[in-house]
N, C-alpha and C positions, 0 to 999 in steps of 0.2 A: 647597890648590891643588897641582896636580902640576907638576913641572918640565918645561919645554919643551926639545925637542932644539934644539941650537944652530942647525941649518939652518932649523927652523921659525921660531924667533925672528927669524933673519936675514931670512927671506922676509916675515914680518909687518912688520918695520921698513922694509924696502925698499918694500913696497906702500904703507905709510902715508906714507913720505917722498915718494913720487911723487904721491900724492893731495894732500898738503899743499902741494907746490910748485905744482900745478895750481890749487888753491883760492886760493893767494896771488896767482897770476897774474891771476885774475879781478878782483882789486881791490874785491871786494864785502864784505870783512870776514869771510867764512866761514872756518872752521878745522876741524881734526879734532875739536875739542871740541863743535862745534855742527852739523856737516854733517848733513843729513837724507837720506833715501833718494832723493828726487827729484834732488837735485844729485849724489848718488853715481851714479845711473843716467846722468845727462848725462856725467859724467866717464868712465864705462865706455864709453859710446857714441862720444863725440867725441874722447877722448884715448887711453884705454887700448887699445880694440879696433884703431884704425888703426895703432898702433905695435907690435902683437903679432900678426903674421900666423901662420897655422898652419904646421906643419912641411911638410905635403905638400898643402896646399890654400891657397886664396886667403885664407880667413878662419879664425881660430882656432875650435876647436870648443867645445862646451858644457863639456867637462871643464876646459879652460884658464880659461874664464870662472868656473866654479865654484871653481877653485883660487885665483884672484885674490880673489874675494869671501870665500872662507874665510880667506885670509891677512888681509884687512882686518877681517873679523869678529873674528878672534883678537886683532888689535891693539886694536880697540875694547874688547873684553872686558878685556884687561889694563890699559887706560887707565881702567877703571871705568864704561864705557858698556855696562852689562849689561841683558839682558832685551829685550823687545819695544820697538820705537821708539814713542814717544808723540808724535804731531804737536803736541798742545796745549802740551806742556812742552818738547819737543825733547830729552827724555831717552831713554835706551835705545840699543840698537845699531842703526844705520841699515841694517845688512845683514839685519835680521830684519823 
């Protein structure tokens, strides 16, 4: 495994912490260990997007969304959730 730059690791930790806080607020028992792609999409749409407006536009662009998903994906990989997400088992990276 290669070493991550400190700012990359920080971005991943911040992204994961925000998602974890939102999951906890739902009170449904979902966590970073078992969140699936459907709930991740809900988070991006109802929590992340509304709180991250674009710099020169009303909505953030695709690159900002891709950056957030990339940060989350990296965190999941480091947490051992690697490979394609498998709905039957709940294993894998929900960003894939």
